[in-house]
N, C-alpha and C positions, 0 to 999 in steps of 0.2 A: 335491529341486530347489534351486538357490540362489535367493538373493533377486533380484528384478527391479530392474535399475538405471535410475534416472530422470536423463537428462541435461537440460541447460537452455541455451537461447539467449534473448537479451533486446536489445531496442533501448535499454535503459538502459546507456550505455556503461561505467558503473562495475562491472557485475555480471560480473566475470571470475573471482571467487574459487572455487578448487577445493573449498572447504568451505562453499559457499553452502548456507544453511538448516541446517547441522549444530547450530547453537545452538537449533533447534526441535525436536530429537528427544531422547527420554529415553535412547537408547543412543548410543555414540560413532560417528563416520563417518557420520551422517546416516541411521541405521537406524531405521525404523518398521515393526514388523510384518514383512510380507514384501517391503518394498521398502527401496532404499537410495539416497539423494540422492547423485549424483556428477555434478555439473554439467558438469564437462569431460571425462567419459568418452568416448573416441573412438567407442565403439560401444555406446551404451546400449540397453536394451530398449524403453524409451519416452523421447520427447523432449518436454519442456515448453517451449513458446513463451511465455515470460513477458513480456507486453506488447511483442511482437514485431511489427513492421509493415514490414519491409524485404523485402517479397515481390517488388516490381517492381524493374527495373533502375534505377539512379540516373541522373538526367538528366545530360548531358554538362556539364563546367565551362567551357562556352564553345563558340562556334561555330567550326567548322573546315571549310574546303572539302573535298569528297569526296576530292580527289587527295592531300590531306595527312594523311588518316586512316591509322592503322596498319592492316595486314592482319589480317584476322580479328577485327575490332573490332565486330562485330555482336552480338546478343543472345545468342549461344550460347557467348561466351568473355569473358575479362576478370574483374575483381574483382566486378562487379555483375551478372554474366550468370546465366542460369538453371543453368548447369553449377555456378557457384560457390554458389548457393543450395542446390542439392541437396548439395553437398559440406558445407554447414553442417548439414544434416539427418543426416549421419552414417550413412547407411543405414538409418535407421528408416523403416519404411513409414508411409504416410499414416494408416492406421487407428490407429497408435500415437503419433500427434503431437497434442498437447494444447495448444490456443491459449487462454490466459486474458488477457483485456485488463483492465487495471489503473486506467486514467485516467478521470476524470469525463466524462460525456457533454455537454460544453459545447455550447450552442447554436451558437456560433461555428464549431464543427468537425463538425457532424453529417454534412455531405456527405462529408467525408474519412472520417469513421468508417463510414458505410455501405459506401464503397469498400474500406476495410481488411477489414471483416467478409468481404466477397465474396472478397477474395484469400485470406484465411485458410481459407475453406471449400474452396477449390481445393487447399489443401496439407495440411489437417489433418482428422483423423476427428472431432475435437470442438473446438467453438469457442463460448466463452462470455464474457460481459461483464456490467457491472452496469448495463445499460439494455435497453429494449424493442427497440432495433435488432438486438441480438445474436441469433445463431441460437438459442442458449440463454441466456436472460436468467437471471442468478443473482447471488447475492452474491459478492463476493470472498473466497476462504478467506483466513484471517488470516495475515498476516506481521507481525512486530513488529521494533522497532529500539532496545529497550534492551539494555544490555550484558550481562546476566546470562545464564547457561546455563539450559536447560530445568529441569535439577535445582535450581538455585538458586531459580528462580521458583516451582517446584512445592512445594519443602520449606521455603523460607525464611519468616521471620516478617515482621511488619509493620515498615518501616524506621521510624527515629525521624523524627517529623513536627515541623518547628520553623518553617515559614514558611506564610502562608495560601494563595497562589495564583499559579500561573505560567501562561505561555503560550509555546508554541513555534510560531513561525509563520516566514513568509518575506516578502520584498518583492515576490514575483511579481506583475505587474499586467497580464497578457496578456488577461484576459477581464473581463467585467462583474462576475463573481462574485469574483474576486480583488480588484478595486478596491473592491467593497462591504466586503470584509473589512478592507482597509487603511483605509477610512473609519471603521469601528467602532474599529480600533486608535487612530486619531487621536483619536476622541471620548473614549476611555477615558483617553488620557494628557492631553488638554487639561482633563479634569474631575478629574485627580489620583486616578483609581482606584488604590488600592494593589495592585500585582502585579509580578511579576518576568517580564521579557520576554527571550527567547531567539530566535535564529534567524539565518539567512543573508540577505544582500542586502537588508537592511532600509533603508528610506528614511532620509536624513540627519536628519529631524526625529524619529524614532523613538529612544526613550532605552531602551537595552537592553544586555545583556551579550555579544551576538554569538553566533557559532557555537558549537556544542558537539560534541564527538566522541561523547559517550555520553549518550543522551537520559535515562537515569536520574538523572544528575546534576541535571537540570532538572525532574525529576518526583518522585523519592522523597522528598525533604525536605518536600514540600507536600501540604497537605490537599486542595486543590482544583487542578484544571487546566482551563483553557479549551480545548476540543476543538471547533474551528470548521472545519468542512468546506469545501472549495473549491466543493462541489456539494451542494445539499440538496433537489433538486427531483423526486426519484423514490422509489420503494420499494426499490431495489436497491443504491444506492451507500452504502457506509460503509467508512472506511478505518483505517489503523493509529493514527490519532489517538486512538480509543477504546482500542484494544488496548494500547497503550504506557502511557496513563494508568492503567488499571486494573491492569495487571501490576505497576505501581510503587505500587499501593494508594492512588492518588489517587481522589477522587470527581470524575469528569468533569462539567463544565457543558457540556453538548453542544448544538452547533447544527448540525443535519443532517437528512436525510430519515428515513423511517419504518422503514428496514431494521433499525436497532439495536433498535427495539421488539420485533421478531420473533426476534431472535438472543440478546439478553441478559436476564437475570432482572429483573423489575420492581424498581425502586429502586436499581438498581446504577449509574445516572447520572441527573443532572438535565437538564431541558430549558431552554435559554436561549431565552426567548420571542422575542427579536427583536434585530437588530443596530442599535439606536437607543437613545434615552433610556430606554425601557422595560426594555430589556436592561441597560443601565448601573445603573438601580435595582435590578433583581433581582440582579445581582452584588454590590452593595454590601450588600444584606440578607443573602444567603447566606453570603458570605465574612467577614462581621463576627465570626462565632464559628465553632469548629469542630463545632458541634452537629449540622449536617447530615451531616458525615462519619461521626461516631459513629453516628447513626442508620442510616446506610447500610453500616456496616462488614461485616456479615454477607453482604449481597447483593454487595458488592465481592468478598469471598472466594469466593462461589459463581460470580460472573462470570469470575473468574481461572481456575477450573478449566474452564469452558466454553471459554474462549479457548484454553487450553493444549492441551485434550485433543480437542475436538469441531471447533471452527472453524479450528484449525491446518491450514495449507496442506498439510503433509506427510501429516497424517492424511486430508485429502481425497484426496490423490494414491493413498494406500494403498487406500482405499475404491473409487477409480475403476479401478486396476489389478485390484482383486479381481473387480469386476463384469465387466470385459472379459475376464479370463482364466477 
């Protein structure tokens, strides 16, 4: 028997690459065990709905009198119809559709979150997310955004470290959690804490280097990395902020929930106690020397293998397909 193909759709508009996730497999062309990632395959064996929430028809872009509407413009036709939705599923039966929610369960969006889960259950055989509202609450399988291949990450040595600490973040301020993180950024800069800042859409007052195309450029040369989650209030949510830092041989100084404690080896990351003056004092103490990085080096090496082989999303999909088949 041939390998089972895994297609993918997402509400992230930029995820249209035919080679999506191929950098996370040890074999070429997205192969892992008995599966192959083929995001754009027109007739895959399984379909991953990766943070997909476009189950219901989109609202019309304005009001039109009934007599001016186009014929057959009801819920069963058009670009946002049930028929169009089924076409996106590419003939994959419900039992073989896998919905994985990736976004944090912000308090401001819990009502919509619950509605999205209900819709996903109508269309998918498995629905999971990093919160207790999910039909299957679970950690998010690991995806990373450093530019090296699986083989390079697995076999490569420690990159040359020449700077103390970096932080890759954004200027998003939609929720209270986002605004709390921006306030901490302002606190660090107003108190002249020495670190290098990277990221998109940062406010005008933020002093940084701007966007980067390859996150490893802002991670690999550093001993430490600030890994501050958008959400730190449950036992499920943990994101690529940890995976990217560890795969680049940084020691993450982490602010997030308890999920990381269950997934990673002890000593592979440090806990930032708070986003305030106490947190600032902790950062000054830790980053003053590379001693903590050297003490954690073996744990970082172990954590990297856990991320590459166990937490890896493609490995998770291979295990899921094996259990279902």
